[in-house]
N, C-alpha and C positions, 0 to 999 in steps of 0.2 A: 440754902440747905441742899438744894439739888446739885448745885455746883460743887459743894464739899463732897457729897456722895460720889459724883462722877470722879473727882480727883482721887477719892479714896479707892475706887474701883480700879482705876489705872495703876495706882501704886501697888495694890494687891496683885494685879496681873503681871506687872513688872517683877515682883518678888517671886511669884511662881515660875515665871519664865527663866529668872536667873537661877532658881533652885534646880529646875529641870535641866538647864544647860550645864550647871556645875555637876549634877548627878551623873549626867551622861559623860562629861569629861572625866570625872573621877573614875567611872565604871570603865572607860576606855583605857585609862592609864593603868588602872589596877589589873585589867585583863592582859595588857601588854607586858606588865612586869611579871605576873604569876602564870601567864599563858592559860588562864582558866577564867570562867565566868564567875561573877559575884554570886553570893547566896541568893537563891530565888530567881536568878536571871534565867537559868535553863528552863524552869517551869513556865516563866512568862514567855520565852521564845517558843516553847513547844505549844503553848496555848495559842500564840499568834499564828504559828505554822498550820495548826489544826483549822482555825478559823478561816485562814487564807485558802486552804485546800477546799473547805466546805463551800466557801463563796465562789472561788474561781473554777471549780470543777465543772459546773454547768456551763459557764462561759467558755471554757476551753473545748468542752464537747460540742457546743454550737460552732465554735471557731473551726474545730477539726471537720465538722460536717460541711461547713461552707467551703473549706479548702478542698474537701473531697469532690464536691459539686463543681467547683471551679476547675479542678484537675480533669474531671470526667468531660466537661465541655471542651477543655483545652485538647484532651486526647481525641475527642470526636472531630473538632476543628482540624487537628493535625492529620488524622486518618482521611478525612474528606479531601484535604489538600493533597496528600500523598496519592489517593486514588485518582484524583483529576490529573495529577502529574504522570501516573502510570498510563492513564488513558491517552494523555497527550503524547507520551513517548511511543505508545503502540501506534497512534495515528501517524506519527513522524516516521516510524519504522516502515509502515505500509506505504507511505508516499515515497520514501527512499527506494524501497523495492520496486514500485511502479517506475520511478525515474530511471533506475538501473535497467529495468526491462525495456523501457522505451529507448533508452540510449543504445542498448544492445541491437534493437530492431533497426535504429537509424544507422548504426555502424554496418549492419548487414545489407541495408538498402544502398549505402554509399558503395560498399564492395561490389554489389550487384551493377550499380550504375557505371562503375569503372570498367566493367566487362561489356557494356553496351555502347562502346565508343562508335560502333558501326551503325547506330541507330539515332534517330532524332527522337527524344523522349521528353516527357513532361512529368515532373514530380507532383504528387498530390497527397493530401491527407484524407482519411476517412472521416466524414462528418456525421454519418448516420448509418445505423444497421439495425433494422427492426427484428425483434426476437421472432416474429411471426414468419419472417423470410430470411432467417439467419443463414441458411445454406444457399440461398438463391441470389440475393441482391444486396449491394452496399452502395452508399452514396459518397462521392468524392467532391472536393471543393474546387475543382477545375472544370472548365466547359469549353464552349465553342470560341470564346474570346482568347482562350490560351491555345487553340488549335486542336482541341480534342473533338473527335468525330465518331459516329456510330461504327461498330465493328472493329475498332482499334484494340489490339491486345493490351492486357494489363498485367503487369508483373508484381509480385509480392516481395517478400524479403530475399528470396532466392530463386524464384522461378515464376512460371505462368500461373495465374490464378483465375483468369477469366477474360471477358471482352466488354466493351462499352455497348450498351444497348439503347440508351437515351442519352443525348448531349444537349444540354441547355446552355444558356449564356455563362452562367457562373458556376454550374454544377453538372455532374453527370452520374448516371446510374451504371453500375458495373454488374453484369451477370457472372456468377462464379461458375467454376468447373463442377462444384458440388451441387449444382441446380438439379431439381428433379425434372425440370423441363427438358426432356431428351430430344425434343425437335430443334433445339437451339444451341445445344452445348457441343456441337461437332467441331473438332479441330483436326485438320490433316497433320499428321506427325510422321516422323521417321525415327527408326531405331537403329543406332549405330553399334555395330559389334566389332570384334577384333578384325584387324585389316582394314578397317574403315569401310566395310561393306555395309549398306544401308537397306533396311526393309521399310516399306511404307504402308501406312494404314490409316484408319480414321478413329479418333478418339471420341466416344459418343455416350459414355455413361459413367455414373459414380456410385460405388457401392459404399453406403454409410456404415455398414457393419465392418467391412474389412479395411475401409478408408483407402480404397483403390480406385483408379480409373481404368476403364476397359477399352482396349484398342482392338478393333476388328477390321475385316476386309484387308487382311495383310497380303502383301505381294509375296512374301516368303517368311518362314519361321526358321529357316536353316541358319545355323551358327548363333542364333539368338540364345542368350543365357541370362540368368539372374544377375542383376546389377548393371546391365547395359543401359546406357543413357537414352532418354526419349526426349526429343525436341520437336518444335514445329518444322514442317517441311517446306513451308512457303508455297505450297501448291494451293491454288484457289486465292481469294482475296481477303480471308479472314485475318491472316497474320503473316508477317515476314518470316524468313527462314532463320532457324538456329536458336529460338528462344527455348531455353531449358524447361521442360515439364516435370521430369522425374526419372525414376529408375524402374527397370523391369523387376517385378517381384515374383511373377509366376506365369508359366505358359500352360494353357489347358484347352480342352476341347470346348466348343461352344455348347449351349443347351441342346441344339439340334444334332450336334456331333458331325456336322458337315465340314467345319473348318475350325482352325485354331483361333484362339483369342489370347491376348496378353493383358495380365493385370499389372498396373503401373502404380507405384507409390509416389504421390506428388512430393516434390522436394520443398515447395513452399508451404508454410503453416497457414492454411486457408481460414482456420478458425480464429486465429489472433492476428488481425491485420490492422495496423494503424496508419501506415503510409504505403503508397503504391507508386509505380512508374507506368505511365501510359506511353506505349510505343506507337509513335506517329507513322514512321516509315524508315526504311533503310536510308542511311546517310547518302546523299548524293543522288537519290532518286526523287524526281519531280512528279 
């Protein structure tokens, strides 16, 4: 009996399936011929559309919310990536600017070295410069094993910047012309004016406000004018002759009013020093 009922149910299901397929086929053919829906089909379609809208509206809302959150995270990730890229580009620009500046300094040092063919020299790099003694001392990476000795003159990118005060095996300390120690920064200098006439004096102080060196004890101030070159005179044992120091900026009376003094603008940049040249001696002098 159960087997008969099962067969009966299968037959009924097949009949219903055939009827539905036939109805759909006839409906489709009728619609294609008349270009319109069968009676009642529009109402059924409308009902189905309404039900679909009611059911899918919350789903679509959730889907849109999820997409909005995903887009927000994507935007955040993209912004973070762009910010890191901008920061990286800014760092690269800074590095390039530093390389350009260092390259320019090295070019100037090479140009200076080409003018020092009459001297025995040692090129060195600055390895330390303490903020506490920025105007006084810097440390270079050459020492006694390279022939560096105390009291040797030290040149910057264009001219004289100081002298060696301590020479160790692998490094040396250089006291700058800008030092506040007025007992040690004396350099005998000469000022050459038109007609190659020279006046001699002693450079012995630095004014941080005017960024000038002071030359006193002049043999004469006659014919000296602004722009005349100031160089080492070679008198004494501190430096050889002819190392460029700077240019005359002003001639004025000393504080006592007893004699004239000359303010000199250093030609070398003493505040920005990366490489230096230590002058050992005049070429050919033993």
